[in-house]
Backbone as ProteinMPNN parsed JSONL, in Angstrom:
{"seq_chain_A": "MGVVGDRYGDMPNRYEHPALSRRETEVLLAWIRCDSKTDVAGQLYISLGTVNTHLARVREKYAAAGRPAPTKATLVARALQDGLITVDAL", "coords_chain_A": {"N_chain_A": [[4.716, 7.546, -7.145], [4.242, 10.965, -7.174], [5.197, 14.044, -8.734], [5.3, 17.273, -7.496], [4.684, 20.622, -8.229], [5.634, 23.968, -7.237], [3.05, 25.631, -5.636], [2.586, 28.306, -5.848], [3.849, 29.187, -8.045], [6.175, 30.678, -8.228], [8.589, 29.548, -7.738], [10.724, 26.923, -8.822], [10.157, 24.661, -7.286], [10.063, 21.298, -6.608], [8.911, 18.198, -5.553], [9.086, 14.775, -4.666], [6.435, 12.676, -3.797], [6.275, 10.321, -1.346], [4.92, 7.023, -1.418], [2.916, 6.573, 0.922], [1.307, 4.268, 3.064], [-2.16, 3.935, 4.003], [-2.361, 3.409, 6.754], [0.215, 4.094, 7.643], [0.132, 6.835, 7.177], [-1.946, 7.526, 8.911], [-0.801, 6.882, 11.429], [1.42, 8.607, 11.387], [0.162, 11.175, 11.311], [-1.283, 11.084, 13.71], [0.828, 11.025, 15.513], [2.037, 13.464, 14.993], [0.123, 15.182, 16.02], [0.245, 14.62, 18.652], [2.139, 14.29, 21.69], [3.325, 11.998, 22.516], [4.46, 8.799, 21.675], [3.509, 6.582, 22.94], [0.937, 7.386, 23.674], [-0.163, 7.583, 21.111], [-0.11, 4.896, 20.355], [-1.988, 3.873, 22.186], [-4.313, 5.303, 21.407], [-4.707, 4.344, 18.812], [-4.911, 1.659, 19.178], [-2.705, -0.084, 18.948], [0.564, -1.556, 19.294], [3.413, 0.001, 20.916], [5.747, -0.675, 19.609], [4.763, -1.168, 17.04], [3.932, 1.385, 16.305], [6.449, 2.638, 16.205], [7.587, 1.13, 14.127], [5.946, 1.823, 11.915], [6.524, 4.591, 11.75], [9.266, 4.486, 11.218], [9.208, 3.308, 8.694], [7.899, 5.325, 7.268], [9.828, 7.336, 7.412], [11.888, 6.044, 5.968], [10.711, 5.899, 3.436], [10.446, 8.609, 2.775], [13.165, 9.3, 2.726], [14.014, 7.69, 0.582], [12.714, 9.003, -1.435], [14.246, 11.166, -1.694], [13.915, 13.13, 0.164], [14.764, 13.404, 3.019], [13.729, 12.827, 6.423], [14.629, 13.008, 9.308], [13.886, 13.869, 11.836], [11.19, 14.703, 14.126], [10.28, 17.273, 13.615], [11.028, 17.66, 10.925], [9.441, 15.708, 9.768], [6.918, 16.792, 10.254], [7.142, 19.054, 8.637], [7.33, 17.796, 6.094], [4.805, 16.561, 5.977], [3.174, 18.821, 5.915], [4.099, 20.002, 3.496], [3.239, 18.061, 1.705], [0.531, 18.173, 1.893], [-0.797, 16.627, 3.756], [-1.55, 17.503, 6.188], [-2.744, 20.529, 7.658], [-1.609, 23.816, 8.647], [-3.411, 24.92, 10.429], [-4.499, 22.646, 11.573], [-2.62, 21.812, 13.294]], "CA_chain_A": [[5.06, 8.804, -6.556], [4.037, 12.069, -8.077], [6.023, 15.231, -8.53], [4.428, 18.423, -7.29], [5.342, 21.908, -8.406], [5.309, 25.007, -6.268], [1.68, 26.058, -5.917], [2.538, 29.738, -6.085], [4.411, 29.416, -9.353], [7.332, 31.563, -8.24], [9.809, 28.776, -7.556], [10.639, 25.607, -9.469], [10.229, 23.703, -6.192], [9.367, 20.065, -6.961], [9.326, 17.108, -4.696], [8.418, 13.493, -4.831], [5.601, 12.224, -2.689], [6.4, 8.88, -1.12], [3.636, 6.31, -1.373], [2.627, 6.121, 2.278], [0.057, 3.511, 3.21], [-3.18, 4.618, 4.799], [-2.024, 3.253, 8.168], [1.397, 4.906, 7.905], [-0.339, 8.22, 7.236], [-2.722, 7.652, 10.146], [0.138, 6.898, 12.558], [2.193, 9.849, 11.285], [-0.665, 12.316, 11.704], [-1.576, 10.959, 15.143], [2.044, 11.387, 16.251], [2.226, 14.907, 14.84], [-0.839, 15.862, 16.894], [0.414, 14.089, 20.003], [3.522, 14.375, 22.142], [3.821, 10.71, 22.986], [4.202, 7.618, 20.844], [2.692, 5.689, 23.773], [-0.447, 7.853, 23.51], [-0.584, 7.199, 19.758], [-0.38, 3.459, 20.414], [-3.263, 3.688, 22.88], [-5.408, 5.843, 20.587], [-4.917, 3.526, 17.607], [-5.002, 0.257, 19.606], [-1.565, -0.823, 18.429], [1.678, -1.517, 20.252], [4.429, 1.026, 20.727], [6.643, -1.189, 18.574], [4.112, -0.969, 15.742], [4.036, 2.827, 16.03], [7.831, 2.883, 15.797], [7.787, 0.512, 12.807], [5.298, 2.671, 10.903], [7.276, 5.844, 11.61], [10.53, 4.15, 10.558], [8.898, 3.112, 7.267], [7.618, 6.657, 6.712], [11.137, 7.991, 7.242], [12.581, 5.361, 4.872], [10.082, 6.288, 2.169], [10.844, 9.991, 2.486], [14.582, 9.279, 2.355], [14.098, 7.117, -0.758], [12.203, 10.015, -2.37], [15.191, 12.271, -1.696], [13.447, 14.139, 1.109], [14.928, 12.793, 4.339], [12.998, 13.425, 7.55], [15.143, 12.288, 10.472], [13.334, 14.362, 13.1], [9.75, 14.956, 14.115], [10.07, 18.572, 12.966], [11.068, 17.505, 9.462], [8.249, 14.951, 9.374], [5.829, 17.77, 10.228], [7.345, 19.848, 7.417], [6.967, 16.965, 4.936], [3.346, 16.396, 5.981], [2.636, 20.104, 5.451], [4.427, 20.128, 2.074], [2.478, 17.08, 0.922], [-0.895, 18.378, 2.078], [-1.384, 15.637, 4.656], [-2.055, 18.243, 7.332], [-2.642, 21.981, 7.485], [-1.095, 24.518, 9.815], [-4.529, 25.074, 11.355], [-4.748, 21.379, 12.242], [-1.565, 21.581, 14.296]], "C_chain_A": [[4.878, 9.901, -7.594], [4.954, 13.223, -7.739], [5.097, 16.421, -8.474], [5.239, 19.685, -7.499], [4.916, 22.876, -7.323], [3.944, 25.59, -6.595], [1.561, 27.548, -6.181], [3.195, 30.132, -7.397], [5.654, 30.279, -9.38], [8.651, 30.82, -8.038], [9.654, 27.426, -8.245], [10.755, 24.478, -8.45], [9.415, 22.465, -6.55], [9.85, 18.971, -6.008], [8.475, 15.888, -4.925], [7.621, 13.169, -3.58], [5.828, 10.733, -2.509], [5.013, 8.258, -1.018], [3.422, 5.737, 0.025], [1.328, 5.335, 2.284], [-0.922, 4.333, 4.047], [-2.826, 4.559, 6.291], [-0.775, 4.06, 8.529], [1.009, 6.379, 8.049], [-1.097, 8.464, 8.531], [-1.808, 7.744, 11.37], [0.939, 8.196, 12.551], [1.383, 11.038, 11.773], [-1.029, 12.275, 13.181], [-0.361, 11.389, 15.957], [2.33, 12.881, 16.143], [1.335, 15.664, 15.82], [-0.638, 15.526, 18.371], [1.872, 14.213, 20.414], [4.138, 13.016, 22.436], [3.457, 9.579, 22.025], [3.348, 6.611, 21.619], [1.22, 6.081, 23.669], [-0.993, 7.475, 22.143], [-0.95, 5.719, 19.744], [-1.725, 3.19, 21.077], [-4.447, 4.159, 22.063], [-5.745, 4.94, 19.411], [-5.001, 2.029, 17.905], [-3.943, -0.611, 18.945], [-0.446, -0.722, 19.451], [2.623, -0.358, 19.931], [5.415, 0.598, 19.639], [6.074, -0.993, 17.176], [4.14, 0.501, 15.346], [5.436, 3.134, 15.509], [8.124, 2.3, 14.412], [7.173, 1.363, 11.708], [6.081, 3.962, 10.68], [8.627, 5.611, 10.939], [10.305, 3.957, 9.06], [8.602, 4.436, 6.579], [8.933, 7.372, 6.442], [11.921, 7.375, 6.083], [12.019, 5.788, 3.524], [10.418, 7.726, 1.796], [12.308, 10.044, 2.058], [14.754, 8.744, 0.935], [13.614, 8.098, -1.826], [13.13, 11.232, -2.426], [14.811, 13.413, -0.777], [13.555, 13.596, 2.527], [14.206, 13.572, 5.438], [13.427, 12.714, 8.827], [14.561, 12.728, 11.812], [11.827, 14.549, 12.978], [9.453, 16.268, 13.4], [10.098, 18.442, 11.442], [9.908, 16.651, 8.967], [7.022, 15.87, 9.318], [5.932, 18.611, 8.955], [6.943, 19.061, 6.181], [5.449, 16.783, 4.845], [2.664, 17.676, 5.511], [2.872, 20.27, 3.953], [3.547, 19.238, 1.209], [0.972, 17.191, 1.106], [-1.573, 17.341, 2.95], [-2.017, 16.292, 5.869], [-1.908, 19.728, 7.024], [-2.087, 22.598, 8.759], [-2.194, 24.661, 10.86], [-4.824, 23.803, 12.134], [-3.699, 21.068, 13.3], [-1.986, 22.196, 15.563]], "O_chain_A": [[5.307, 9.773, -8.741], [5.424, 13.361, -6.609], [4.207, 16.563, -9.312], [6.358, 19.8, -7.0], [3.959, 22.631, -6.589], [3.71, 26.003, -7.731], [0.537, 28.006, -6.688], [3.106, 31.286, -7.815], [6.152, 30.591, -10.462], [9.72, 31.419, -8.158], [8.566, 26.851, -8.247], [11.383, 23.455, -8.723], [8.208, 22.563, -6.773], [11.038, 18.853, -5.712], [7.312, 15.965, -5.321], [8.083, 13.366, -2.456], [5.593, 9.958, -3.437], [4.059, 8.902, -0.583], [3.709, 4.568, 0.28], [0.37, 5.691, 1.598], [-0.542, 5.3, 4.708], [-2.976, 5.551, 7.005], [-0.713, 4.647, 9.609], [1.501, 7.077, 8.936], [-0.911, 9.496, 9.177], [-2.017, 8.587, 12.243], [1.118, 8.818, 13.598], [1.877, 11.832, 12.574], [-1.08, 13.316, 13.836], [-0.509, 12.049, 16.985], [2.812, 13.492, 17.097], [1.751, 16.676, 16.385], [-1.298, 16.103, 19.235], [2.753, 14.236, 19.555], [5.355, 12.906, 22.589], [2.304, 9.429, 21.62], [2.558, 5.876, 21.027], [0.351, 5.213, 23.584], [-2.156, 7.089, 22.024], [-1.979, 5.333, 19.189], [-2.511, 2.378, 20.59], [-5.48, 3.49, 22.025], [-6.911, 4.782, 19.051], [-5.147, 1.222, 16.988], [-4.221, -1.705, 18.453], [-0.502, 0.101, 20.365], [2.623, 0.182, 18.825], [5.862, 1.423, 18.842], [6.809, -0.689, 16.237], [4.348, 0.825, 14.177], [5.59, 3.809, 14.492], [8.833, 2.916, 13.617], [7.807, 1.601, 10.679], [6.278, 4.378, 9.538], [9.084, 6.455, 10.169], [11.122, 4.392, 8.248], [9.007, 4.648, 5.436], [9.127, 7.947, 5.371], [12.546, 8.095, 5.304], [12.773, 6.014, 2.577], [10.648, 8.026, 0.624], [12.649, 10.764, 1.12], [15.551, 9.28, 0.165], [14.046, 8.036, -2.977], [12.841, 12.208, -3.117], [15.316, 14.527, -0.913], [12.535, 13.353, 3.172], [14.09, 14.797, 5.389], [12.674, 11.907, 9.371], [14.725, 12.034, 12.815], [11.268, 14.553, 11.881], [8.475, 16.362, 12.657], [9.281, 19.051, 10.751], [9.435, 16.854, 7.849], [6.184, 15.731, 8.426], [4.932, 18.849, 8.278], [6.276, 19.605, 5.3], [4.879, 16.845, 3.755], [1.675, 17.615, 4.781], [1.955, 20.636, 3.218], [3.159, 19.622, 0.106], [0.217, 16.4, 0.542], [-2.793, 17.187, 2.894], [-2.906, 15.723, 6.503], [-1.057, 20.13, 6.231], [-2.095, 21.973, 9.82], [-1.929, 24.534, 12.056], [-5.348, 23.872, 13.247], [-3.879, 20.159, 14.11], [-1.258, 22.129, 16.554]]}, "name": "protein", "num_of_chains": 1, "seq": "MGVVGDRYGDMPNRYEHPALSRRETEVLLAWIRCDSKTDVAGQLYISLGTVNTHLARVREKYAAAGRPAPTKATLVARALQDGLITVDAL"}
């Protein structure tokens, strides 16, 4: 996990990036762009249970890094903070 400083240099904002797997990142981004976990499962050819497992692991990793993300909104915020997605991609 790496620590990232504020890119604008005006705040000592630093946060740990959890080590998400490629598949966890893929599921997270698909869910951010989609309203339904069922749709994500269909798009990625995985079960709904697998989608839920990946998202639970993502949440656990963020919590372990001291950046809890209990809601979809906070997961979107974490993905933006970590450069996994841009505002334009939403």
